[in-house]
N, C-alpha and C positions, 0 to 999 in steps of 0.2 A: 504494500500500500504506500502510495506517495503522499507525503504531508507537505502542503504548500509552505513556502518560505514565510508568509505572513502568519501562518498557524504556528510555526516553530518560534517566530518572533514573540507571539503572545505567550507561548509556554515559557519562554525564557523570562519574560517579564514577571510572570507568576512565581517562577522558581527563585528569582532575585528577591521578591517580596517574602518568600519563605526562608531566605537566608542562604541559599545555595551559591557557590562560587562558579566560575567559568569551567573549571575542570569537571565538577560534578554534573553541570548541565550538559557538557559535551559527552561525557561518558553515558549518560542516560539516553541522549539522542542516538549515539552510535549503537548502543545496545538495542534500541527499539527500531531504528530506521536503517542501520547498516550504511551502505554507500549513499543513501539518500539524505543522510544527516548533513547539516551545514558544516563547513570547515571550522576547525577550532578557532582560527583567528577571527572569523565572523562572530561566533558565539562570544568570544572574549570581548570583542569590541562592543557588542550589544549589552553584555552584562555590565561592562564599565559605564556605558551611557545610562543604563537604568539605575545603577548605584549612584551615579553623579546626580541625576535628576531627583532621586530620593533625598539626597543630602540637600540639594538646592531648594526643594520644596519645603523641607523642614525649616531652613533658614528663612525663607520667604514667609512662612506661616507665623514665625515668631515676631515679625515686624508689625508695628502698628499701622493700620491703614485707616486714614481719616474717613469718616462717613460723609456722604454727599448731602448737600443741603436740600436738594429737591426730592420730594417723595416719589416722583415719577422715576427718577434715576435709581432710587433705592428699590423700587418695585421691579424695574427692568433688570437691575443687577441680581436680584433674588431669582427672577425667572431664568436668567442666563446661567446662574450658578446651579439651579435645579436641573436644567437641561444638561449641563456638564456632568453633574452627578449621575443622572440617569444614563447618559452615554457611557460614562466610565464603568458603571455597574454592568451594563450590557456587554462591554468589551471584556470585563473581568469574568463574567459568567461564561462567555464563549471561550476565553483562554483557559479557565478552570476545566471546562468540558474537554478541551483539546488535551490538556495535561492528563486528565483521567483516561482518555483514549490512548494516549502515549503510554501510560502506566499499564493499561490493560494489555497492549501489544508486547510490552516488556515481559509481562507475566506469561503470556501465551508462548512467546518465543523461548522463555526459560523452561517451560513444561513440555514443549513439543518433543524434545529428544527423549524424554521419559515415556511418552505415549507411543511414538513411532519407533519401529525397530531399526 
């Protein structure tokens, strides 16, 4: 089964959130996908970018953001933030699903030699 590049990208993002490093991610992909796994250098680059964004987001969240004076602006900001949250949740659900699929294929691949002669 071929797993698209964007699907692997999503799985890497979830793996970083779970605390995995580039070597662990790459090993899981190679185990599950064999030759269809992304190269180590690509995975390492994406892991680095995800880790960096995570650090940057934490720094940004700690800064004080002044509230806008207009209630329209506040409502619009809330609507935009809600849409962003919903989009992020949808992406995370998809990525989590793809990680589960990847985990399933790792399990199947590991048990196949025991089942087949």
